C-alpha positions as CSV (number, residue, x, y, z in Angstrom):
1,M,-7.9,-32.8,-38.1
2,Y,-5.0,-30.4,-39.6
3,T,-7.2,-29.8,-42.7
4,L,-10.4,-29.1,-40.7
5,L,-8.6,-26.6,-38.7
6,L,-7.2,-24.9,-42.0
7,A,-10.7,-24.8,-43.5
8,L,-12.1,-23.5,-40.1
9,A,-9.5,-20.9,-39.6
10,S,-10.2,-19.9,-43.4
11,T,-13.8,-19.4,-43.2
12,F,-13.2,-17.7,-39.7
13,L,-11.3,-15.0,-41.5
14,I,-13.6,-14.8,-44.5
15,S,-16.4,-14.1,-41.8
16,L,-14.7,-11.1,-40.2
17,I,-15.2,-9.6,-43.9
18,S,-18.8,-8.8,-42.8
19,L,-17.5,-6.1,-40.5
20,V,-16.2,-4.1,-43.4
21,G,-19.3,-1.8,-42.9
22,L,-17.5,0.1,-40.2
23,F,-14.9,1.1,-43.0
24,T,-17.4,2.5,-45.1
25,L,-18.9,4.7,-42.4
26,T,-16.0,7.0,-42.7
27,L,-16.4,7.4,-46.4
28,R,-18.4,10.1,-48.1
29,T,-21.2,8.6,-50.5
30,E,-19.5,9.2,-53.8
31,V,-16.1,7.7,-52.7
32,F,-17.9,4.7,-51.3
33,D,-19.6,3.9,-54.5
34,K,-16.6,4.4,-56.5
35,I,-14.5,2.1,-54.5
36,L,-17.4,-0.4,-54.4
37,L,-17.3,-0.6,-58.1
38,I,-13.8,-1.1,-58.2
39,L,-14.0,-4.0,-55.8
40,V,-16.9,-5.7,-57.8
41,G,-14.5,-5.8,-60.9
42,F,-12.0,-7.2,-59.0
43,A,-14.3,-10.0,-57.2
44,S,-15.6,-10.5,-60.7
45,G,-12.1,-11.5,-62.0
46,S,-10.9,-13.3,-58.9
47,L,-14.0,-15.3,-59.2
48,L,-13.9,-16.2,-62.8
49,G,-10.2,-17.0,-62.2
50,G,-10.9,-19.2,-59.5
51,A,-13.6,-21.0,-61.5
52,F,-11.7,-21.7,-64.7
53,F,-8.2,-21.7,-63.4
54,H,-8.5,-23.9,-60.4
55,L,-11.9,-25.5,-59.5
56,I,-12.8,-26.6,-63.1
57,P,-9.3,-28.2,-63.9
58,E,-9.4,-29.8,-60.7
59,A,-13.1,-31.0,-61.1
60,A,-12.2,-32.3,-64.7
61,F,-9.2,-34.1,-63.7
62,S,-10.7,-35.8,-60.4
63,S,-13.5,-37.1,-62.6
64,M,-12.4,-37.8,-66.0
65,N,-16.1,-37.8,-67.4
66,D,-19.1,-35.5,-68.1
67,A,-20.0,-35.7,-64.4
68,S,-18.0,-32.5,-63.3
69,F,-19.5,-30.5,-66.0
70,M,-22.9,-31.4,-65.3
71,A,-22.2,-30.3,-61.6
72,I,-20.9,-26.9,-63.3
73,T,-24.4,-26.4,-64.8
74,M,-26.3,-27.7,-61.8
75,G,-24.2,-24.9,-59.7
76,I,-25.6,-22.3,-62.1
77,A,-29.0,-23.5,-61.8
78,V,-29.0,-23.7,-58.1
79,F,-27.5,-20.1,-57.6
80,F,-29.9,-18.8,-60.0
81,L,-32.9,-20.5,-57.9
82,L,-31.5,-19.0,-54.6
83,E,-31.1,-15.6,-55.8
84,K,-34.6,-15.7,-57.7
85,F,-36.3,-16.6,-54.7
86,L,-34.0,-15.8,-51.5
87,W,-32.1,-12.9,-52.2
88,R,-31.1,-10.1,-54.5
89,H,-28.1,-7.7,-54.3
90,C,-28.5,-3.9,-53.9
91,H,-26.3,-1.2,-55.3
92,E,-28.7,1.1,-56.0
93,R,-29.5,2.4,-52.7
94,E,-32.2,4.9,-53.4
95,K,-34.0,2.0,-55.0
96,C,-33.3,-0.3,-52.0
97,P,-36.8,-1.9,-50.3
98,V,-37.5,-1.8,-46.8
99,H,-37.7,-4.1,-43.5
100,P,-39.1,-7.4,-45.3
101,F,-36.6,-7.1,-47.9
102,A,-33.9,-6.9,-45.2
103,Y,-34.9,-9.9,-43.2
104,L,-35.1,-11.6,-46.5
105,N,-31.4,-10.7,-47.4
106,I,-30.2,-12.0,-43.8
107,I,-31.8,-15.4,-44.5
108,G,-30.5,-15.9,-48.2
109,D,-27.1,-14.7,-47.2
110,G,-26.8,-17.0,-44.3
111,I,-27.6,-19.9,-47.0
112,H,-25.2,-18.4,-49.3
113,N,-22.4,-18.3,-46.5
114,F,-23.4,-21.8,-45.8
115,I,-22.8,-22.9,-49.2
116,D,-19.4,-21.1,-49.3
117,G,-18.3,-23.0,-46.3
118,V,-19.0,-26.2,-48.2
119,I,-17.1,-25.1,-51.3
120,V,-14.0,-24.4,-49.0
121,A,-14.2,-27.2,-47.1
122,A,-14.6,-29.5,-50.3
123,S,-11.4,-27.6,-52.0
124,F,-9.3,-28.4,-49.0
125,L,-10.3,-32.1,-48.8
126,T,-9.1,-31.9,-52.0
127,S,-5.7,-30.3,-51.8
128,V,-4.7,-27.6,-49.2
129,P,-3.4,-25.2,-52.3
130,L,-6.9,-25.7,-53.7
131,G,-8.4,-24.7,-50.6
132,I,-6.3,-21.8,-50.1
133,T,-6.9,-20.3,-53.6
134,T,-10.9,-20.9,-53.4
135,S,-10.6,-19.1,-50.1
136,L,-9.0,-16.0,-51.7
137,A,-11.4,-16.3,-54.3
138,V,-14.5,-16.2,-51.8
139,V,-12.7,-13.2,-50.1
140,F,-12.5,-11.4,-53.2
141,H,-16.2,-11.9,-53.7
142,E,-17.2,-11.3,-50.2
143,I,-15.8,-7.7,-49.8
144,P,-18.2,-5.9,-52.3
145,Q,-20.9,-8.3,-51.4
146,E,-20.9,-7.5,-47.6
147,I,-20.5,-3.6,-48.3
148,G,-23.7,-4.6,-50.3
149,D,-25.5,-6.2,-47.7
150,F,-24.3,-3.8,-44.9
151,A,-26.0,-1.1,-47.1
152,V,-29.1,-3.1,-48.0
153,L,-29.7,-3.7,-44.0
154,I,-29.2,0.1,-42.9
155,Y,-31.1,1.4,-45.5
156,G,-33.9,-1.7,-44.6
157,G,-34.3,0.2,-41.3
158,F,-31.7,-1.5,-39.1
159,T,-29.5,0.7,-36.6
160,V,-25.7,0.4,-37.7
161,K,-25.0,-1.8,-34.8
162,K,-27.7,-4.2,-35.4
163,A,-26.8,-4.5,-39.1
164,L,-23.1,-5.4,-38.1
165,L,-24.4,-8.0,-35.8
166,Y,-26.6,-9.8,-38.2
167,N,-24.1,-9.5,-40.7
168,L,-21.6,-11.2,-38.6
169,A,-23.9,-13.8,-37.6
170,T,-24.9,-14.7,-41.0
171,A,-21.0,-14.8,-42.1
172,F,-20.2,-17.5,-39.5
173,T,-22.7,-19.8,-41.3
174,A,-19.7,-20.5,-43.5
175,M,-18.1,-22.1,-40.5
176,L,-21.3,-24.5,-40.2
177,G,-20.8,-25.5,-43.7
178,V,-17.1,-26.6,-43.1
179,L,-18.3,-28.6,-40.1
180,F,-21.1,-30.1,-42.2
181,T,-18.8,-31.1,-45.0
182,F,-16.3,-32.7,-43.0
183,A,-19.1,-34.7,-40.6
184,F,-20.6,-36.2,-43.4
185,Q,-18.1,-36.1,-45.9
186,S,-18.3,-39.8,-46.7
187,Q,-22.1,-39.2,-47.3
188,L,-21.4,-36.3,-49.7
189,P,-21.4,-36.8,-53.4
190,A,-17.6,-37.1,-54.8
191,T,-15.5,-34.1,-54.2
192,Y,-15.5,-33.2,-58.0
193,Y,-19.0,-32.5,-57.7
194,L,-18.8,-30.2,-55.0
195,L,-15.8,-28.3,-56.9
196,G,-17.6,-28.3,-60.2
197,F,-20.8,-27.1,-58.1
198,A,-18.8,-24.4,-56.7
199,A,-17.5,-23.2,-60.2
200,G,-20.8,-22.9,-61.4
201,G,-21.7,-20.9,-58.7
202,F,-18.7,-18.7,-58.8
203,I,-19.3,-18.2,-62.7
204,Y,-23.1,-17.1,-61.9
205,I,-22.3,-14.9,-59.4
206,A,-19.6,-13.3,-61.7
207,S,-21.4,-13.2,-64.7
208,T,-25.0,-12.1,-63.5
209,D,-24.8,-10.2,-60.3
210,L,-21.4,-8.4,-60.3
211,I,-20.5,-7.8,-64.2
212,P,-23.8,-6.3,-64.8
213,E,-23.2,-3.7,-62.2
214,L,-20.0,-2.6,-64.0
215,H,-22.1,-2.0,-67.2
216,K,-23.8,0.5,-65.1
217,E,-20.8,3.0,-65.1
218,R,-20.5,5.0,-68.2
219,K,-17.6,7.2,-67.5
220,P,-14.6,6.1,-69.5
221,L,-12.0,6.6,-66.8
222,N,-14.0,4.6,-64.0
223,S,-14.6,1.9,-66.5
224,S,-11.3,1.7,-67.2
225,L,-10.2,1.3,-63.8
226,Q,-12.9,-1.2,-63.4
227,F,-11.4,-3.3,-66.3
228,V,-8.1,-3.2,-64.6
229,A,-9.5,-4.4,-61.3
230,L,-11.2,-7.2,-63.1
231,I,-8.1,-8.2,-65.2
232,L,-5.9,-7.8,-61.9
233,G,-8.2,-10.4,-60.3
234,L,-8.0,-12.9,-63.1
235,V,-4.3,-12.3,-63.1
236,L,-3.7,-13.1,-59.3
237,M,-5.7,-16.4,-59.7
238,W,-3.5,-17.5,-62.5
239,L,-0.2,-16.3,-60.7
240,L,-1.5,-18.3,-57.6
241,K,-2.0,-21.4,-59.8
242,L,1.6,-21.2,-61.3
243,Y,3.1,-20.7,-57.7
244,M,0.6,-23.7,-55.9
245,H,1.3,-25.9,-58.6
């Protein structure tokens, strides 16, 4: 019960990040874009660090065979399919599609957050320290993603109030993912499969969604700030590994 409460509390706090759109309304467009790309760099580093420093070693240690690495590959493939057919992230606002894409984004984001809940729950089932570090990796990824999702809904025709409510509603599907995982943990694959799957998802998101956005920046100073943010994300995950273990 204690572990379940921790997992639910973590996903609840993660879900509140969906309200970050309120903060962006106070910023000028050029400032918003600069901060967004720095956050994207930090999220990239934290996701890669969470995958390579925490999830993959834990999954490999738990299985002691090739199964965890097959799960990593499966995670990359499944996240590719989800993004290909359900959602895309839009950071170039002037090119964002309108209403049909906005609703598709809501559906895809809900599924994505549900999977995040499953990942967090599986990590807490393995160990509390791993659950905490995984939650932090999800947090650092969710901040730029939720800003991007909020922008998609606004430019897709939603009012600010409606965009915030929809973003918050889809965010809480993460808690459903936690409840699902704890309720059916005996029927779910071994934990190391889920950890490997999560690592594959983290690697996919960082490598195909976030890092390509960083390459769009050509100014040396901004590119340097993004690189520093990426390294900081990696360093934070490494320090958490040293501290937790």
